[in-house]
KOLTOR-404717 format. One record per atom (N, C-alpha, C, O, CB): x, y, z; atom name; residue number from 1; residue in three letters. Coordinates in Angstrom, 3 decimals. Glycine has a CB too. Example, Ala and Ser with C-alpha at 12.3 -4.5 7.8 and 13.67 -1.06 7.14 Angstrom:
- 13.190|-5.690|7.800|N|1|ALA
- 12.300|-4.500|7.800|CA|1|ALA
- 13.200|-3.300|7.800|C|1|ALA
- 14.236|-3.319|8.465|O|1|ALA
- 11.308|-4.473|9.046|CB|1|ALA
- 12.850|-2.250|7.080|N|2|SER
- 13.670|-1.060|7.140|CA|2|SER
- 12.900|0.030|7.870|C|2|SER
- 13.409|1.138|8.039|O|2|SER
- 14.084|-0.598|5.725|CB|2|SER
//
This chain:
- 113.033|73.373|95.389|N|1|MET
- 114.181|75.117|94.908|CA|1|MET
- 114.002|76.581|95.352|C|1|MET
- 113.001|77.201|94.992|O|1|MET
- 114.068|75.562|93.234|CB|1|MET
- 114.502|76.881|95.759|N|2|ARG
- 114.425|78.376|96.173|CA|2|ARG
- 114.884|79.286|95.404|C|2|ARG
- 116.012|79.163|94.928|O|2|ARG
- 115.024|78.656|97.265|CB|2|ARG
- 114.027|80.475|95.106|N|3|LEU
- 114.470|81.566|94.369|CA|3|LEU
- 115.361|82.186|94.813|C|3|LEU
- 115.402|82.316|96.037|O|3|LEU
- 113.691|82.348|94.116|CB|3|LEU
- 116.398|82.793|93.981|N|4|GLU
- 117.561|84.032|94.744|CA|4|GLU
- 116.560|85.303|95.360|C|4|GLU
- 115.537|85.652|94.772|O|4|GLU
- 118.882|84.912|93.261|CB|4|GLU
- 116.909|85.762|96.302|N|5|LEU
- 115.877|87.035|97.091|CA|5|LEU
- 115.466|87.802|96.059|C|5|LEU
- 114.281|88.134|96.063|O|5|LEU
- 116.630|88.153|98.253|CB|5|LEU
- 116.154|88.160|95.185|N|6|GLY
- 116.569|89.278|94.143|CA|6|GLY
- 115.135|88.698|93.292|C|6|GLY
- 114.139|89.419|93.357|O|6|GLY
- 118.487|89.151|93.217|CB|6|GLY
- 115.067|87.630|92.644|N|7|GLU
- 113.894|86.811|91.871|CA|7|GLU
- 112.740|86.604|92.721|C|7|GLU
- 111.583|86.652|92.302|O|7|GLU
- 114.351|85.357|91.382|CB|7|GLU
- 113.069|86.374|93.917|N|8|GLU
- 111.699|86.367|94.592|CA|8|GLU
- 111.207|87.926|94.726|C|8|GLU
- 110.004|88.172|94.646|O|8|GLU
- 111.800|85.606|96.150|CB|8|GLU
- 111.950|88.738|94.885|N|9|LYS
- 111.506|90.002|95.262|CA|9|LYS
- 110.345|90.342|93.758|C|9|LYS
- 109.143|90.522|93.952|O|9|LYS
- 113.063|91.179|95.522|CB|9|LYS
- 110.979|90.382|92.289|N|10|ILE
- 110.843|90.666|91.630|CA|10|ILE
- 109.455|90.107|91.039|C|10|ILE
- 108.655|90.730|90.341|O|10|ILE
- 111.828|90.644|91.301|CB|10|ILE
- 109.345|88.464|91.596|N|11|TRP
- 107.999|87.687|91.435|CA|11|TRP
- 106.835|88.483|92.416|C|11|TRP
- 105.699|88.673|91.983|O|11|TRP
- 108.233|85.936|91.964|CB|11|TRP
- 107.182|88.849|93.552|N|12|HIS
- 106.089|89.141|94.101|CA|12|HIS
- 105.967|90.531|93.619|C|12|HIS
- 104.840|91.027|93.636|O|12|HIS
- 106.061|88.902|95.537|CB|12|HIS
- 106.809|91.123|93.257|N|13|GLU
- 106.471|92.953|92.663|CA|13|GLU
- 105.260|92.628|91.741|C|13|GLU
- 104.100|93.027|91.852|O|13|GLU
- 108.029|93.931|91.469|CB|13|GLU
- 106.060|91.434|90.378|N|14|LYS
- 104.783|90.975|89.509|CA|14|LYS
- 103.612|90.480|89.784|C|14|LYS
- 102.630|90.726|89.084|O|14|LYS
- 105.014|90.185|88.811|CB|14|LYS
- 103.575|89.740|90.815|N|15|CYS
- 102.366|89.464|91.313|CA|15|CYS
- 101.203|90.571|91.753|C|15|CYS
- 100.025|90.665|91.411|O|15|CYS
- 102.700|88.736|92.325|CB|15|CYS
- 101.955|91.306|92.581|N|16|ILE
- 101.240|92.708|93.481|CA|16|ILE
- 100.706|93.493|91.856|C|16|ILE
- 99.498|93.656|91.681|O|16|ILE
- 102.862|94.037|94.759|CB|16|ILE
- 101.606|93.882|90.875|N|17|SER
- 101.112|94.488|89.906|CA|17|SER
- 100.109|93.934|89.203|C|17|SER
- 99.508|94.799|88.566|O|17|SER
- 101.935|94.769|89.222|CB|17|SER
- 99.624|92.717|89.034|N|18|LYS
- 98.541|92.117|88.568|CA|18|LYS
- 97.589|92.158|89.217|C|18|LYS
- 96.513|92.370|88.659|O|18|LYS
- 98.656|91.086|88.311|CB|18|LYS
- 97.667|91.929|90.930|N|19|ILE
- 96.306|92.151|91.498|CA|19|ILE
- 96.275|93.644|91.216|C|19|ILE
- 95.309|93.914|90.503|O|19|ILE
- 96.080|91.703|93.154|CB|19|ILE
- 97.085|94.813|91.569|N|20|VAL
- 96.878|96.081|91.258|CA|20|VAL
- 96.087|96.433|90.026|C|20|VAL
- 95.258|97.339|90.114|O|20|VAL
- 98.034|96.615|91.204|CB|20|VAL
- 96.267|95.796|88.880|N|21|ASP
- 95.760|96.026|87.747|CA|21|ASP
- 94.288|95.403|87.718|C|21|ASP
- 93.349|96.088|87.312|O|21|ASP
- 96.682|95.530|86.738|CB|21|ASP
- 94.160|94.470|88.030|N|22|ALA
- 92.588|93.489|88.316|CA|22|ALA
- 91.813|94.590|89.358|C|22|ALA
- 90.810|95.258|89.109|O|22|ALA
- 92.892|91.512|89.367|CB|22|ALA
- 92.642|94.551|90.646|N|23|HIS
- 91.796|95.539|91.983|CA|23|HIS
- 92.316|96.866|92.216|C|23|HIS
- 93.121|96.849|93.147|O|23|HIS
- 91.934|94.863|93.570|CB|23|HIS
- 92.159|97.944|91.738|N|24|PRO
- 92.814|98.930|91.984|CA|24|PRO
- 92.525|99.055|93.736|C|24|PRO
- 91.403|98.728|94.122|O|24|PRO
- 92.353|100.133|90.963|CB|24|PRO
- 93.395|99.457|94.610|N|25|THR
- 93.319|99.027|96.098|CA|25|THR
- 94.503|100.199|96.717|C|25|THR
- 95.131|101.145|96.241|O|25|THR
- 93.808|97.096|96.362|CB|25|THR
- 94.401|99.606|97.889|N|26|PRO
- 95.513|100.841|98.952|CA|26|PRO
- 96.637|100.169|98.385|C|26|PRO
- 97.713|100.758|98.488|O|26|PRO
- 95.529|100.842|101.106|CB|26|PRO
- 96.615|98.727|97.632|N|27|TYR
- 98.233|97.645|97.478|CA|27|TYR
- 98.714|98.887|96.378|C|27|TYR
- 99.945|98.884|96.414|O|27|TYR
- 98.087|95.365|96.510|CB|27|TYR
- 98.400|99.589|95.740|N|28|ASP
- 99.105|100.531|94.985|CA|28|ASP
- 100.119|101.105|95.731|C|28|ASP
- 101.238|101.243|95.236|O|28|ASP
- 98.295|101.509|94.473|CB|28|ASP
- 99.857|101.471|96.907|N|29|SER
- 100.747|102.451|97.071|CA|29|SER
- 101.784|101.369|98.127|C|29|SER
- 102.859|101.849|98.488|O|29|SER
- 99.985|104.040|97.746|CB|29|SER
- 101.523|100.336|98.461|N|30|ILE
- 102.715|99.203|98.828|CA|30|ILE
- 103.626|98.614|98.298|C|30|ILE
- 104.681|98.164|98.743|O|30|ILE
- 102.424|98.315|99.130|CB|30|ILE
- 102.865|98.639|96.611|N|31|ALA
- 103.841|98.342|95.447|CA|31|ALA
- 104.817|99.277|95.056|C|31|ALA
- 105.843|98.878|94.504|O|31|ALA
- 103.165|98.108|94.297|CB|31|ALA
- 104.584|100.727|95.320|N|32|SER
- 105.689|101.648|94.489|CA|32|SER
- 106.587|102.036|95.806|C|32|SER
- 107.582|102.752|95.686|O|32|SER
- 104.937|103.245|93.538|CB|32|SER
//
Protein backbone atom coordinates (compact mmCIF):
# COMPACT_ATOMS: atom_id res chain seq x y z
CA MET A 1 0.00 0.00 0.00
CA ARG A 2 1.41 3.35 -1.07
CA LEU A 3 1.27 6.45 1.07
CA GLU A 4 -0.22 9.65 -0.28
CA LEU A 5 2.50 12.00 -1.49
CA GLY A 6 1.86 14.43 1.38
CA GLU A 7 2.03 11.67 3.99
CA GLU A 8 5.21 10.30 2.44
CA LYS A 9 6.81 13.77 2.57
CA ILE A 10 5.87 14.17 6.25
CA TRP A 11 7.23 10.68 7.01
CA HIS A 12 10.55 11.52 5.35
CA GLU A 13 10.74 14.85 7.20
CA LYS A 14 10.17 13.07 10.53
CA CYS A 15 12.82 10.51 9.60
CA ILE A 16 15.32 13.26 8.72
CA SER A 17 14.49 15.12 11.95
CA LYS A 18 15.33 12.01 14.00
CA ILE A 19 18.61 11.59 12.11
CA VAL A 20 19.49 15.27 12.63
CA ASP A 21 18.66 15.04 16.35
CA ALA A 22 20.88 11.99 16.71
CA HIS A 23 23.73 13.23 14.50
CA PRO A 24 23.95 16.99 13.81
CA THR A 25 25.20 17.16 10.21
CA PRO A 26 24.74 19.13 6.97
CA TYR A 27 21.40 17.27 6.70
CA ASP A 28 20.17 20.13 8.89
CA SER A 29 20.18 22.50 5.92
CA ILE A 30 18.50 19.89 3.69
CA ALA A 31 15.66 19.43 6.18
CA SER A 32 14.89 23.15 6.43
